C-alpha positions in Angstrom: -3.3 21.0 -33.9 -6.8 20.9 -33.7 -7.0 20.2 -29.9 -4.7 23.1 -29.4 -7.1 25.5 -31.2 -10.1 24.3 -30.0 -8.5 24.6 -26.6 -7.6 28.3 -27.2 -10.9 28.8 -28.4 -12.5 27.5 -25.3 -9.9 29.6 -23.3 -11.0 33.0 -25.2 -14.7 32.0 -24.2 -14.1 31.8 -20.7 -12.1 34.9 -20.4 -15.2 37.0 -22.0 -17.5 35.1 -19.8 -15.4 36.4 -16.8 -15.0 39.6 -18.1 -19.1 39.8 -18.5 -19.5 38.3 -15.0 -17.2 41.7 -13.5 -19.0 43.8 -15.7 -22.4 43.1 -14.6 -21.3 43.0 -10.7 -19.8 46.1 -11.1 -23.0 47.9 -12.5 -25.6 46.2 -10.9 -24.5 43.9 -7.9 -21.9 46.2 -6.3 -22.7 48.0 -3.2 -23.2 51.6 -3.3 -20.5 54.4 -3.2 -22.6 57.5 -3.8 -26.2 58.1 -3.7 -28.4 61.2 -5.1 -31.3 62.3 -3.7 -34.5 62.1 -5.8 -37.2 63.3 -3.1 -37.7 67.2 -2.5 -36.6 66.4 1.6 -35.2 63.3 2.1 -35.0 63.0 5.6 -31.8 61.7 7.4 -32.5 59.8 10.4 -30.1 58.4 13.6 -30.7 54.8 13.1 -32.0 52.4 10.0 -35.7 53.1 10.0 -38.6 55.2 10.6 -38.9 54.6 14.6 -35.4 56.8 14.5 -35.8 60.9 15.0 -34.9 62.8 12.0 -31.7 64.7 12.6 -32.2 67.0 9.5 -33.3 67.1 5.8 -31.1 66.9 2.5 -32.3 68.5 -0.4 -33.3 67.1 -4.4 -30.4 66.8 -6.2 -27.7 66.7 -3.7 -25.0 63.9 -3.7 -23.8 62.2 -0.6 -20.8 59.3 0.1 -22.4 55.8 1.1 -20.7 54.8 4.3 -22.7 51.4 5.1 -25.8 49.6 4.0 -28.3 47.7 6.8 -30.3 44.4 5.8 -33.1 46.2 5.5 -32.1 48.7 2.5 -31.4 51.8 4.5 -28.4 53.6 4.2 -25.7 55.1 6.4 -24.4 58.3 4.3 -21.9 60.9 4.9 -24.0 64.4 4.5 -22.2 66.8 2.3 -24.9 69.5 2.8 -28.2 69.8 5.2 -31.0 71.6 3.9 -30.1 74.9 5.8 -34.1 75.9 5.4 -35.0 73.4 7.6 -33.8 72.8 11.6 -31.1 70.1 11.5 -28.2 69.1 13.9 -25.2 70.9 13.0 -23.0 68.5 14.8 -23.9 65.7 12.9 -22.3 64.8 9.4 -23.5 61.3 9.1 -27.3 59.7 9.3 -29.4 56.8 7.6 -31.7 57.1 4.6 -34.2 55.0 3.3 -32.3 53.6 0.1 -35.5 53.0 -2.0 -35.5 53.9 -5.8 -38.3 56.4 -4.6 -36.1 58.0 -2.5 -32.3 57.9 -3.6 -31.0 56.8 -7.1 -27.3 54.8 -7.1 -24.7 57.4 -8.3 -21.5 55.3 -8.0 -20.9 51.9 -7.1 -17.7 50.0 -5.9 -16.7 47.5 -7.7 -13.6 46.1 -6.1 
């Protein structure tokens, strides 16, 4: 009888550990799903580095869906709204931004 109780307690502890690790993944380690722009005018580029041409800029506070992520930390985003005060390529709806905490904040993460 004692063996069964010890087994149930250990099983409960293991389950709590599993839940904690899933929660941690969802809050910290999961890839970004959406970002919010932190800088006044963030350049959106044609590729994942400063060497690519600027397609346009997005404004501070705007949110954009993340479509992908490069190994160097750059994020491919779907542009919801361009900064209309500055020139931009109207036909482009996607581009790359620097994923640094200085420029964007993770607004939402994928957890699946």
